[in-house]
Every structure is written in structure tokens, then in C-alpha cells.
VOGU-3710 file (C-alpha; in Angstrom, 3 decimals, decimal comma):
1> mslgktslts> 0,000/0,000/0,000  1,265/3,469/-0,809  0,378/6,737/0,854  -0,111/9,650/-1,481  -0,594/13,329/-0,925  -4,368/12,889/-1,010  -4,215/10,361/1,889  -2,056/12,685/3,958  -4,482/15,516/3,291  -7,303/13,338/4,612
11> iksvlpsiks> -5,308/12,379/7,687  -4,341/15,973/8,330  -7,973/17,040/8,151  -8,738/15,253/11,422  -5,996/17,084/13,364  -8,053/20,236/14,159  -10,798/18,036/15,601  -8,290/16,083/17,733  -6,604/19,311/18,834  -9,987/20,782/19,782
21> nihtlsqspr> -10,860/17,679/21,840  -7,542/17,805/23,664  -8,021/21,489/24,460  -11,607/20,919/25,671  -10,576/18,016/27,904  -7,600/19,893/29,307  -9,874/22,733/30,407  -12,281/20,405/32,187  -12,065/19,964/35,967  -9,637/17,122/36,500
31> vlldtyplll> -11,761/15,583/39,165  -14,338/14,848/36,419  -11,927/13,393/33,867  -11,545/9,778/32,992  -8,266/8,890/31,318  -9,788/6,514/28,787  -10,929/9,119/26,203  -7,534/10,791/26,441  -5,718/7,494/26,042  -7,850/6,764/22,972
41> ikfildillq> -6,833/10,093/21,452  -3,207/9,319/22,255  -3,609/5,944/20,557  -5,037/7,639/17,426  -2,195/10,142/17,414  0,334/7,313/17,670  -1,259/5,631/14,619  -1,310/8,912/12,686  2,331/9,488/13,589  3,297/6,037/12,330
51> lakrandlhg> 1,366/6,544/9,087  2,902/9,968/8,587  6,410/8,656/9,199  5,807/5,869/6,685  4,520/8,376/4,124  7,546/10,508/4,785  9,812/7,524/4,205  8,077/6,873/0,893  7,708/10,414/-0,398  10,029/12,517/1,776
61> tkyttsfitk> 8,266/15,842/1,272  8,194/18,996/3,364  4,473/18,441/3,575  4,819/15,219/5,590  7,626/16,667/7,752  5,391/19,568/8,818  2,570/17,151/9,498  4,795/14,947/11,702  5,925/17,991/13,688  2,310/18,999/14,404
71> vnslrnklvq> 1,283/15,479/15,415  4,325/15,170/17,711  3,482/18,479/19,384  -0,091/17,403/20,038  1,058/14,024/21,331  3,642/15,538/23,678  1,066/17,929/25,149  -1,274/15,046/25,706  1,424/12,886/27,318  2,381/15,809/29,560
81> fltkayvlhn> -1,233/16,210/30,560  -1,652/12,506/31,231  1,555/12,085/33,244  1,077/13,287/36,799  2,288/12,695/40,323  -0,486/11,332/42,463  -1,205/9,653/45,796  -3,114/6,411/45,917  -4,868/5,226/49,067  -4,398/1,638/47,982
91> eedtlifcyg> -5,206/-0,186/51,151  -6,944/0,644/54,391  -3,828/2,042/56,046  -1,379/2,670/53,177  -0,566/5,613/50,899  1,401/5,046/47,659  3,127/7,950/45,907  3,262/7,362/42,129  4,212/9,151/38,926  2,855/8,254/35,497
101> trpllgkkgi> -0,399/8,067/33,595  -2,851/9,196/36,150  -5,961/7,164/36,942  -9,408/8,674/37,336  -8,923/11,598/39,703  -11,796/12,456/41,975  -12,305/8,809/42,595  -12,159/8,118/46,330  -8,604/7,487/47,464  -6,763/9,181/44,560
111> weipecnwsk> -5,268/12,671/44,761  -3,091/14,599/42,349  -0,026/16,221/43,915  -0,174/19,910/43,016  2,612/22,442/43,044  0,809/24,705/45,505  1,477/24,721/49,236  -1,104/23,247/51,569  -2,215/25,693/54,232  -2,782/22,850/56,682
121> sapwcvngik> -2,501/19,139/55,990  -2,671/17,548/52,542  -6,049/16,001/51,600  -4,573/12,491/51,672  -3,581/12,887/55,322  -6,577/10,948/56,593  -7,007/9,088/59,864  -5,633/5,583/60,154  -2,674/5,819/57,743  0,151/3,636/59,067
131> kvifdpsfkd> 2,348/3,180/56,016  3,650/5,305/53,140  5,314/3,847/50,028  7,194/5,762/47,335  6,787/3,775/44,125  9,897/3,481/41,866  7,999/5,528/39,256  8,185/8,491/41,636  11,893/8,856/40,858  10,977/10,794/37,711
141> fqphsmgswf> 9,030/13,434/39,646  10,755/16,456/41,177  8,363/18,272/43,502  8,827/21,964/44,159  6,791/21,892/47,350  6,509/19,135/49,934  4,767/21,232/52,532  2,454/19,264/54,879  2,763/16,047/52,868  2,498/13,863/55,992
151> sglkmlttie> 1,205/16,419/58,466  -1,003/14,957/61,174  -0,470/11,280/60,308  -0,179/10,367/63,965  -0,469/6,605/63,325  2,220/6,522/60,614  4,966/4,055/61,565  6,662/3,200/58,263  7,884/5,097/55,196  9,304/2,905/52,428
161> glenldtsea> 11,148/3,852/49,245  12,460/7,243/50,310  15,305/6,604/47,852  12,656/7,125/45,145  11,972/10,666/46,362  13,922/13,292/44,437  13,999/16,481/46,530  16,535/18,349/44,412  13,982/20,918/43,216  12,034/21,251/46,471
171> symfclfhgc> 11,761/24,727/47,972  9,293/24,015/50,758  9,474/21,291/53,391  7,487/22,989/56,110  5,276/20,681/58,218  6,545/17,722/56,146  6,472/15,232/59,045  4,547/17,424/61,466  2,626/15,385/64,040  3,954/11,985/62,931
181> sslttldvss> 4,057/10,961/66,560  4,335/7,188/65,914  7,413/7,315/63,673  10,320/5,745/65,542  12,816/5,862/62,672  13,165/8,198/59,709  15,933/8,113/57,111  16,295/11,508/55,433  20,023/11,107/54,803  19,461/11,095/51,010
191> fdtskvtsms> 17,476/14,327/50,977  18,820/17,039/48,684  17,831/20,247/50,474  19,984/22,637/48,468  16,972/24,649/47,255  14,815/24,476/50,360  13,823/27,850/51,842  11,412/26,752/54,582  11,823/23,961/57,120  9,438/25,298/59,754
201> dmfsgcsslt> 7,623/22,507/61,645  9,406/19,957/59,467  9,737/17,378/62,269  7,553/19,024/64,912  5,563/16,586/67,010  7,653/13,541/65,979  7,615/12,521/69,604  8,778/8,915/69,062  11,894/9,621/67,010  15,044/8,763/68,964
211> tldlsnfdts> 17,611/9,620/66,283  17,715/11,807/63,207  20,611/11,971/60,731  20,762/15,433/59,185  24,476/15,350/58,360  23,850/15,804/54,622  21,346/18,620/54,984  22,216/21,726/52,977  20,429/24,601/54,731  22,206/27,437/52,972
221> kvgemsnmfs> 18,970/28,806/51,504  16,677/28,137/54,448  15,111/31,256/55,904  12,557/29,711/58,246  13,321/27,115/60,951  10,632/27,899/63,498  9,251/24,800/65,283  11,563/22,599/63,214  12,124/20,025/65,986  9,438/21,195/68,392
231> gcsslktldv> 8,005/18,349/70,457  10,629/15,763/69,430  10,576/14,595/73,008  12,375/11,271/72,453  15,380/12,605/70,539  18,459/11,912/72,648  21,037/13,228/70,200  20,820/15,730/67,385  23,743/16,862/65,251  23,036/20,265/63,705
241> snfdtskvts> 26,650/21,434/63,802  26,802/21,528/59,991  23,724/23,719/59,621  24,198/26,895/57,601  21,786/29,323/59,252  23,056/32,496/57,621  19,681/33,217/55,978  17,411/32,113/58,836  15,159/34,836/60,227  13,111/32,810/62,706
251> mrnmfsgcss> 14,214/30,157/65,192  11,067/30,394/67,279  10,336/27,085/69,075  13,093/25,439/67,042  14,030/22,903/69,746  11,159/23,458/72,164  9,994/20,312/73,923  13,105/18,287/73,014  12,995/17,020/76,567  15,391/14,075/76,097
261> lrtfdvsnfd> 18,234/15,983/74,439  21,217/16,080/76,771  23,578/17,982/74,563  23,761/19,445/71,095  26,085/21,892/69,401  24,698/25,202/68,169  27,968/27,077/68,606  28,389/27,437/64,826  24,942/28,894/64,269  24,955/32,150/62,323
271> tskvtsmsdm> 22,064/34,060/63,885  22,840/37,448/62,395  19,472/37,632/60,593  17,307/36,021/63,252  14,522/38,230/64,623  12,735/35,712/66,855  14,222/33,267/69,355  11,118/32,873/71,491  10,819/29,370/73,012  13,911/28,314/71,073
281> fsgccslttl> 15,139/25,912/73,786  11,960/25,860/75,858  11,381/22,541/77,626  14,859/21,135/76,927  14,822/19,800/80,452  17,619/17,240/80,002  20,252/19,644/78,692  23,290/19,837/80,920  25,222/22,348/78,819  24,250/24,875/76,200
291> dvssfdtskv> 26,754/27,118/74,426  25,119/30,206/72,944  28,084/32,498/73,583  28,635/33,097/69,866  25,017/34,010/69,100  24,524/37,281/67,236  21,261/38,632/68,634  21,507/42,138/67,240  18,258/41,783/65,246  16,283/39,712/67,725
301> tsmesmfsgc> 13,051/41,313/68,956  11,635/38,390/70,935  13,363/36,197/73,520  10,129/35,133/75,170  10,563/31,733/76,908  13,876/31,274/75,099  15,416/29,060/77,825  12,224/28,243/79,719  12,513/24,878/81,456  16,143/24,308/80,442
311> ssktldlsnf> 18,195/22,294/82,918  21,557/23,691/81,824  23,607/24,696/84,860  25,371/27,583/83,134  24,509/30,106/80,456  27,013/32,555/78,988  25,005/35,484/77,681  27,764/38,063/77,966  27,762/38,687/74,203  24,011/38,999/73,872
321> dtskviymer> 22,867/42,189/72,175  19,351/42,794/73,471  18,978/46,368/72,250  16,040/45,474/69,980  14,338/42,932/72,215  10,726/43,747/73,115  9,624/40,508/74,799  11,522/38,796/77,615  8,641/37,178/79,455  9,413/33,676/80,772
331> mfsgcsslkt> 12,903/33,952/79,265  14,521/31,894/82,067  11,347/30,506/83,600  11,914/27,102/85,202  15,708/27,118/84,790  15,942/25,397/88,145  19,570/24,260/87,755  21,039/27,698/87,041  23,155/28,752/90,007  24,551/31,914/88,433
341> ldvssfdtsk> 23,240/34,166/85,715  24,941/37,292/84,446  22,473/39,634/82,749  24,289/42,793/83,807  25,027/43,718/80,178  21,438/43,386/79,012  19,963/46,411/77,251  16,289/46,294/78,206  15,326/49,759/77,058  12,733/48,449/74,571
351> vtsmrnmfsg> 11,378/45,555/76,607  7,652/45,821/77,349  7,054/42,560/79,209  9,140/40,778/81,864  6,338/38,552/83,095  7,752/35,336/84,670  11,199/36,280/83,375  13,083/34,504/86,200  10,221/32,503/87,706  11,275/29,074/88,939
361> csslktldls> 15,016/29,849/88,909  15,120/28,081/92,238  18,913/27,714/92,475  19,843/31,348/91,822  21,236/33,022/94,942  22,056/36,436/93,494  20,898/38,469/90,537  22,376/41,789/89,433  19,699/43,897/87,758  21,269/47,249/88,528
371> nfdisqvtrm> 21,531/48,144/84,826  18,020/47,097/83,923  16,029/49,805/82,161  12,375/48,900/82,630  10,929/52,239/81,635  8,838/50,595/78,872  7,810/47,518/80,834  4,082/47,111/81,502  3,965/43,618/83,008  6,144/42,286/85,824
381> ndmfsgcfsl> 3,796/39,689/87,245  5,571/36,580/88,611  8,906/38,030/87,496  10,834/36,366/90,366  8,191/33,853/91,423  9,701/30,672/92,838  13,261/31,998/93,166  13,557/30,098/96,453  17,302/30,608/96,882  17,563/34,342/96,187
391> inldvscfyt> 19,100/35,949/99,255  19,447/39,498/97,989  17,524/41,369/95,345  18,048/45,063/94,699  15,195/46,540/92,676  15,620/50,078/93,953  16,664/51,232/90,474  13,471/50,008/88,850  11,473/52,736/87,151  8,021/51,206/87,019
401> skvtstsgmf> 5,826/54,060/85,840  4,246/51,994/83,009  3,786/48,757/84,916  0,165/47,592/85,194  0,637/44,247/86,929  2,949/43,108/89,737  0,915/40,061/90,744  3,135/37,243/92,051  6,227/39,348/91,399  8,155/38,052/94,446
411> kkcsslttld> 5,960/35,018/95,124  7,773/32,208/96,997  11,068/34,081/97,202  11,381/32,325/100,515  15,025/33,250/101,217  14,686/37,018/100,784  14,913/38,835/104,116  14,438/42,438/102,981  12,796/44,218/100,087  12,868/47,956/99,465
421> lsyfdtskvt> 10,149/49,117/97,101  10,172/52,699/98,318  11,006/53,957/94,824  8,435/51,884/93,006  5,963/53,878/90,924  2,817/51,750/90,976  0,408/54,443/89,880  -0,796/52,320/86,932  -0,792/48,941/88,651  -4,192/47,233/88,806
431> nmesmfsgcs> -3,164/43,804/90,088  -1,026/43,037/93,168  -2,371/39,541/93,790  0,193/37,270/95,540  2,868/39,928/95,116  4,789/38,800/98,244  3,023/35,490/98,818  5,274/32,856/100,376  8,124/35,251/101,205  8,504/33,406/104,486
441> slttvevsnl> 11,891/34,907/105,446  10,993/38,557/104,874  11,464/40,526/108,072  11,065/43,948/106,487  9,348/45,073/103,320  9,016/48,731/102,488  5,613/49,205/100,853  4,410/52,336/102,631  4,822/54,475/99,498  3,116/52,139/97,078
451> dtskvtymkn> 0,384/53,843/95,064  -2,542/51,427/95,140  -5,195/53,804/93,867  -5,907/51,694/90,764  -5,422/48,268/92,281  -8,416/45,922/92,103  -6,825/42,642/93,275  -4,935/42,169/96,546  -5,710/38,495/96,992  -2,842/36,647/98,776
461> mfsgcssltt> -0,737/39,804/98,633  1,225/39,087/101,858  0,083/35,493/102,320  2,719/33,350/104,022  4,997/36,230/105,047  5,463/34,427/108,337  8,555/36,368/109,511  7,108/39,864/109,165  6,615/41,425/112,597  5,488/44,800/111,290
471> ldvskfdtsk> 3,817/45,899/108,078  2,855/49,452/107,204  -0,136/49,481/104,862  -1,733/52,506/106,532  -1,477/54,599/103,362  -2,943/52,003/101,040  -5,781/53,303/98,869  -8,086/50,315/98,575  -11,103/52,107/97,165  -11,094/49,993/93,981
481> vtnmesmfss> -10,093/46,665/95,471  -12,622/43,882/94,894  -10,723/40,930/96,338  -8,807/40,740/99,634  -8,974/36,980/100,003  -6,015/35,644/102,058  -4,378/39,060/101,904  -2,556/38,601/105,249  -3,077/34,866/105,739  -0,315/33,058/107,675
491> csslttldls> 1,444/36,299/108,625  2,017/34,492/111,881  4,546/36,948/113,371  2,519/40,140/112,896  1,518/41,584/116,249  -0,255/44,695/114,990  -1,894/45,776/111,758  -3,290/49,236/111,085  -6,155/49,002/108,600  -7,980/52,110/109,802
501> nfdtsevgsm> -7,774/53,765/106,373  -8,891/50,736/104,403  -11,854/51,379/102,103  -13,505/47,998/101,570  -16,696/49,190/99,949  -16,001/47,314/96,691  -14,590/44,136/98,223  -16,502/40,951/97,395  -14,289/38,382/99,104  -12,533/38,445/102,477
511> semfsgcssl> -12,106/34,685/102,810  -8,988/33,781/104,849  -8,022/37,453/104,957  -6,395/37,105/108,407  -6,280/33,321/108,589  -3,262/32,113/110,557  -2,320/35,550/111,919  -1,605/33,814/115,195  0,301/36,679/116,874  -2,277/39,429/116,326
521> taldlsnfst> -3,752/40,404/119,693  -6,082/43,121/118,440  -7,629/44,093/115,140  -9,630/47,256/114,548  -12,041/46,729/111,673  -14,618/49,244/112,840  -14,334/51,195/109,578  -14,773/48,161/107,354  -17,623/48,342/104,874  -18,747/44,803/104,125
531> ssvqymnhmf> -21,977/45,475/102,268  -20,586/43,898/99,064  -18,828/40,968/100,688  -20,098/37,513/99,728  -17,317/35,345/101,133  -15,870/35,341/104,670  -14,756/31,699/104,901  -11,857/31,268/107,356  -11,598/35,057/107,658  -10,145/34,955/111,198
541> sgctalrtld> -9,375/31,253/111,319  -6,326/30,489/113,463  -6,052/33,979/115,008  -5,230/32,312/118,300  -3,952/35,439/120,081  -6,901/37,743/119,265  -8,522/38,838/122,519  -10,980/41,345/121,125  -12,623/41,636/117,751  -15,323/44,142/116,902
551> vskfdtselw> -17,431/42,970/113,966  -20,643/44,512/115,300  -20,897/46,881/112,320  -20,393/44,219/109,718  -23,092/44,241/107,043  -23,503/40,604/106,036  -26,655/41,008/103,961  -24,861/39,780/100,818  -22,882/37,087/102,593  -23,046/33,579/101,122
561> qmrymfsgcs> -20,267/31,746/102,897  -18,819/32,016/106,422  -17,639/28,512/107,265  -14,664/28,430/109,689  -14,918/32,223/109,994  -13,838/32,349/113,661  -12,394/28,848/113,867  -9,441/28,614/116,236  -9,875/32,088/117,751  -9,057/30,508/121,085
571> slttldlsnf> -8,384/33,779/122,975  -11,621/35,586/122,114  -13,824/36,010/125,192  -16,690/37,912/123,568  -18,101/38,285/120,092  -20,950/40,590/119,122  -22,816/39,181/116,133  -26,126/40,883/116,861  -26,202/42,624/113,470  -25,246/39,579/111,465
581> stsqifnfds> -27,642/38,530/108,715  -27,305/34,863/107,820  -30,350/34,421/105,616  -28,290/33,304/102,611  -25,862/31,046/104,469  -26,175/27,331/103,704  -23,003/26,113/105,414  -22,123/26,851/109,060  -19,363/24,255/109,181  -16,907/24,926/112,067
591> lfsgcssltt> -17,997/28,562/112,325  -16,927/28,875/115,992  -14,858/25,724/116,184  -12,054/26,028/118,753  -13,264/29,321/120,267  -12,365/27,877/123,644  -12,421/31,169/125,612  -15,890/32,353/124,600  -18,103/32,346/127,692  -21,182/33,740/125,978
601> ldvsnfttsq> -22,349/33,782/122,408  -25,558/35,370/121,178  -26,709/33,822/117,908  -30,409/34,276/118,617  -30,777/36,475/115,518  -29,295/33,857/113,191  -31,496/32,684/110,334  -30,632/29,129/109,391  -33,574/28,171/107,202  -31,347/27,809/104,110
611> atnmesmfsg> -28,657/25,819/105,884  -27,778/22,194/105,169  -24,587/21,850/107,238  -23,852/22,599/110,902  -20,927/20,249/111,300  -18,611/21,248/114,204  -20,341/24,639/114,401  -19,623/25,058/118,145  -17,047/22,300/118,447  -14,411/23,026/121,088
621> cssltsldls> -16,261/26,007/122,608  -15,288/24,621/125,989  -16,097/27,776/128,023  -19,689/28,295/126,830  -22,184/27,683/129,600  -25,352/28,312/127,643  -26,586/28,742/124,066  -29,900/30,097/122,804  -30,717/28,299/119,581  -34,488/28,695/119,819
631> nfgtsdilnf> -34,666/30,470/116,446  -32,637/27,884/114,582  -34,449/26,227/111,693  -32,921/22,827/110,998  -35,445/21,164/108,711  -32,933/20,893/105,832  -29,821/20,107/107,843  -28,055/16,990/106,620  -24,963/17,145/108,803  -24,891/17,669/112,591
641> dsmffgcssl> -21,598/15,831/113,019  -19,701/17,088/116,133  -21,890/20,198/116,317  -21,401/20,579/120,104  -18,362/18,356/120,408  -16,215/19,302/123,415  -18,594/21,970/124,759  -17,603/20,761/128,195  -19,103/23,714/130,154  -22,617/23,634/128,710
651> ttldlsnftt> -25,066/22,705/131,446  -28,354/23,141/129,593  -29,336/22,988/125,977  -32,818/23,496/124,576  -33,093/21,990/121,113  -36,805/21,264/121,330  -37,332/23,179/118,057  -34,713/21,117/116,181  -35,861/18,889/113,334  -33,393/16,136/112,546
661> sqatnmenmf> -35,427/13,910/110,252  -33,332/14,806/107,168  -29,993/14,327/108,874  -27,583/11,755/107,489  -24,801/12,357/110,015  -25,171/12,988/113,749  -21,997/11,327/114,919  -20,348/12,888/117,997  -23,035/15,580/118,047  -22,887/16,003/121,851
671> sgcsalrele> -19,689/14,071/122,444  -17,649/15,548/125,301  -20,465/17,725/126,680  -19,552/16,414/130,109  -21,404/19,104/132,135  -24,701/18,779/130,305  -27,527/18,237/132,811  -30,587/19,297/130,826  -31,151/18,485/127,198  -34,437/19,167/125,450
681> fnlqisnrak> -34,175/17,308/122,199  -36,815/15,596/120,087  -34,339/13,143/118,629  -35,344/11,828/115,232  -32,860/9,613/113,476  -33,602/8,248/110,022  -32,586/4,715/109,228  -29,893/6,047/106,864  -28,233/8,316/109,435  -24,912/7,832/111,198
691> fnnifsgtry> -25,140/8,424/114,940  -22,066/6,751/116,445  -20,932/8,307/119,754  -23,739/10,851/119,606  -23,752/11,123/123,437  -20,212/9,913/124,086  -18,765/11,438/127,273  -22,116/12,760/128,536  -24,428/11,668/131,323  -26,808/10,399/128,623
701> egriafeqfl> -24,378/7,870/127,284  -25,902/4,399/127,705  -28,880/5,709/129,752  -31,530/5,956/127,080  -34,134/3,267/127,449  -33,660/0,627/124,813  -37,234/0,811/123,536  -37,126/4,601/123,383  -33,878/4,485/121,449  -35,361/2,021/118,953
711> ntlrqpge> -38,291/4,342/118,444  -35,926/7,087/117,404  -34,640/4,913/114,581  -38,048/4,645/112,968  -39,003/7,015/110,195  -42,012/9,216/110,947  -45,139/7,409/109,838  -43,654/3,939/110,108
//
């Protein structure tokens, strides 16, 4: 058979139609395409090409050469369109990366690998994937972006065929293995990273990896390394000594959470372009040494939590340039092994936050902050919290005019003996909660000049300052304070306290305010406004030396809780509660427990209709001879346990109005009332109630007629 010009003309006439079909198909959404029509067109083009080549061999004209060129062009475009990199979810728990003639895309379990970067995880990163395979065909594909390829595959344990992955053209590897928490081994030694610009989060969350060989990594073009190894908590060794970091701008969280790393060498790091080092070594709690002496920090603006939780015993920061740093909060927080720290050269002129900066540096004995410029600082809360070993701390140079919070600033600095805050400008401070809490060795603290006009929280402010014998808070402006809970609790050495100028009109909680102030003999609260107070639990609990206490003007109309309020006030002889309103109180637990010197107590005005608990209410009131409880409503009381326990001087007690049918616990209710001669009590005990030792140590013990006692065990109506 011979092919003439006429035949070639006929063949050529179909090319526009084929070209049009290819164009139409190429514009269609790929998720709708089946490959079969395209393969058919390719097959036709192959036949046409063979026919044209044969005609060319026979006739050898320019006409056939031009035709062959056009057919080849169409065929190549079609082949290029058909050949794609794709991911196949072949089995229940396996992903296969392939390159070649793509199957029907859009079919469940098949995804094309695009050149774009995934904002989160790739669509094939589905739950349950345990294995990834790179097919040999993948060798011919050179991805430009590998961002988030395996992100979030927390059950992935095996990656096979990594030698078939050509990374020579890859620019992005961010989040590549992010969250692959089940991977125990990973061989990336063959990776060509010469063109990679981003490695942020590359291995973050690979919490089961114990080793990682990065010796062949070329990082010369990498600009982003934030979170690169974050959360690699099982890595015991990591060699990054060959890293070229000359273009890196962010090292934020780079090694954070690498809690098993004992040592690694970053001495060759070029950090001249780095702007953020926040959390860089945070949580590296197994590190024994860390050499950052060569770090260039001239462009760094954030050092927040940089060494937080590091166990390194020494840190040489003498070359640190901190002139541009804005954030230093938690910078050394939890560095419990540091015994010395030289920050005397720090330029802090631009720093705005020093919150928790040294908190938990429990081994530091001294700290020289004489050159600190804190003129821009607004937050100093918990700055030295937990610095147990600090013996001396000079903050007299601090210019604090912009500070808004000092809460917990010196909390648990239990070795400090003196603190001079006479130069502190606290005019903008709103929170002083726990400021000196736990400073158990403080004998003097100069706070008389503190401006507290804007302070709203004083909770736990001096709590646990057990060595303070005097404290001048007479000039405190407390007009805006809403919480004084535990403000002076456990100030066990204080003998006097002048609160005559305190404005408590806005205070809502006074719970434990003076709890444990065992050396206070007198307390003048006559000016206290308590109309807004809802909580007075333990307010005077443990004030064992208090002989007088005037609470007669207390407005308790909003009070909800007062359990243990006077518990342990063993020196009080009188207590005027005639103005107390208790209509909202549901728990009277241990209210007067241990008030062993009270000889009289008038609670006749008490309203107890809402109450459910009177446990130990008068327990240990061993000097009381009488009690008028005729107005007590007890219909909802569930717990009478030890209510009058140890009231050894009571001779008479009229409880004829008491209803005990709802009670579940009446154990030891009158136990130890050894002087009790008259008891009017319509005892009703439900069959679910506990009543062991109810009359133990009284004249009634064992003297109730057996039948009468049995009757008391029967429910009403039985």
C-alpha cells in the first residue's frame, strides 16, 4: 500500500478536531476526567504518527515533515497532561506515591499532587494511615513543594522507598512530618535540600523519634526554621553542627519540647538575621550544657521563653545584644539548675514585658539587675516567682511608671529577708495579687509608698509572710479593690496591723483574709464596709492570740459563705454578732470551732432556714455555759456531726425546736459535753443516718431506754 498526498491531506484534516478535543478536555475539571478518552486520542495520534512517518519515508516531502511535527506536538502535550504525580490510598492504612499516567482523579482514594502549598494538611492525610510507600515511578518526579505532605499522620509508623523521592527541586518542606508521633525511625540522609527555603515545623511533634541523621542537609537557603524540631521529646542526640543558618530569620520554638536531648552543638549557628528566638530551647529539660556564647542577637526582637525549662547549669550570655528585644517574658522561667546568671550587660530599654522572666530559677542566689532599664515595661507579674534561693535582690533602680501588673512578682522568694520598694511607681498597677506570697523569710518590706489607687486585686498579697513582725499598709488606697482573700493569711509573726484607712466598699471576698495571723492580739475593723462581701470563709481562722474583735458593724446582707470564719480564735472572750444577717448562708461548718475562751455567744438572731450543714459549728467552745438556739431552723440540715463536740461547760441545751429527720450524720453531736444536765431534744434519726458516739462522754451515754432508742430509729409514719 502506498500513501499519497491525497491520503495525507485526509489524515491531516482530522488534526483540528483532535486538537480541539484535547483542548476541551484539558480545560475540564480534572476531578471529572476519565483517562480513557484521552488514552484513545493518544492511541489515534500514535497511529497517525506512524502513518505519517511511513509516508515521509516513501515520499520525503516537506508536507509530511510539517505534518509529523504537528502530530508530535499534540502528542507531547497530551502525554504531559496525562503524566502526573499522584497519591493512591491503595489499602486501608497505606498511601502510595506514584508518577505516570494518572488514573481517574476524583475517585475516592486518589489525589493529584499539586505544586501549591497546603495551608494545613494535605487532603490524603486521613485518619488511620500507618504506612507510606514511594513507588519506583516516583523517581521521575521532582516536587517543588513538599509542605504538609504527611502532616497529622499520627499513626504513621513506616515510610518505604524514600530513595525514590527526588527532593533536588524542592523549595518548601514545612510541616513535612509534622505530628507523625508514631514514627520511631526516619531516614532523610538522602534528601537534597539545596533549594529548600522553609523547614518550619518539618519534624515538629515527631515525639517517638530517637535519632535523626541530618548530616547531609544543605540549609544554605533556608530562611525559616521555626518549630523545626518542636516536640521531638524522644530525641536523645541531634547533630546540627553543619547547619548553615546564615539566611534564617526565625528560630522560634526550634528545639522546644526536646525534653530528652542532653547535649547538642549550636555554637556554629549564624544568627545574624534572626529576629525571633522565642521558646527556642523551651522545655529542653535534660540539657546539661548549652553554648550560645557566639550568638549574634543584634536583630532579635523576641526572647520570650527562650530558655524556659532548660536544665543547663550555666549560660554565657555576655555577648548577647538585646537592644532590639521587646519581649523577655518567661525567658529563664523554670531554669531550676542555674546557680549563676549574668544579665548585667542586658539592654532592656525596649522591653515591654518581663512577666515570669526569672520565675522558677530556684537555684539562683544572686541576681544583678542594677543596669536594667524597665521604663517601657508594663507587666512584671511573677517576674521572680519561685526563686527560692535568692538571698538578695536590689530593685531600687526600677522605674516602674508603666507597669500595670505586679501580681506574684516576688511570690515564693522564701530566702529574701528584705525588700525595698520605696522607689516603686505603681500608679498604673491594677493587680497586686500574691505579690509577696510565700516570702517566708521577709522581716522587712518597704511598701508604705506604694500607690494602690488603681489596684483591684490584693488576693494573697502578703500570704505566708510568716517572719514579718510589722507591716505598714496605713497609706494604702483600697477604694477599687474587689478581692482581699487571704491578703494577710499566715502572717504568723505580725503583732499589729493598722487598717484604719482601708476602704472595703467594693470588696466581694474576704475569705482567709487574716487566717493564721496567730500573733495578732487586736484588730480594729470598725471602719470596714462589708456590704458587698459575699465570702468570709476562714476570715479569722487560726487567730489564736486575738482577745478582742469588733465585727458589730459588719453588714452581712450579701454574705453567702462564712464557714470556719472564727475557727481557732481561742483567745476571744466575747463576740458581738447581733447585726449579722445569715439568711443566705447554707453552710455553718466549724464557724466557731475552737473558740475555747468564749463564755457567751448570742446567735439568737441567726437565720438558718437555708442551711444544710452545721458540722462542728460550736465544736471546742469549751467555756460556753449556755446557748440560745431557739430560732434555729434545721429542717434541711443533713450534717450535725460534732456540732457541740467538746462543749464541756454547757449545762443546759434546749433543742426542742430542732428537726433532725433529714440528717444523714449525727456522729459525735454532743460528744464531750460532760457538764450537760438538761437536754431538750426531740431526737429523730432516720434509718440512713450515722449516729455513732452521739452522746459519748455525757451523762446520757448508755442511759436511754432501749425501747425509746429504737423508736428514734423509725421514720415518721412507720
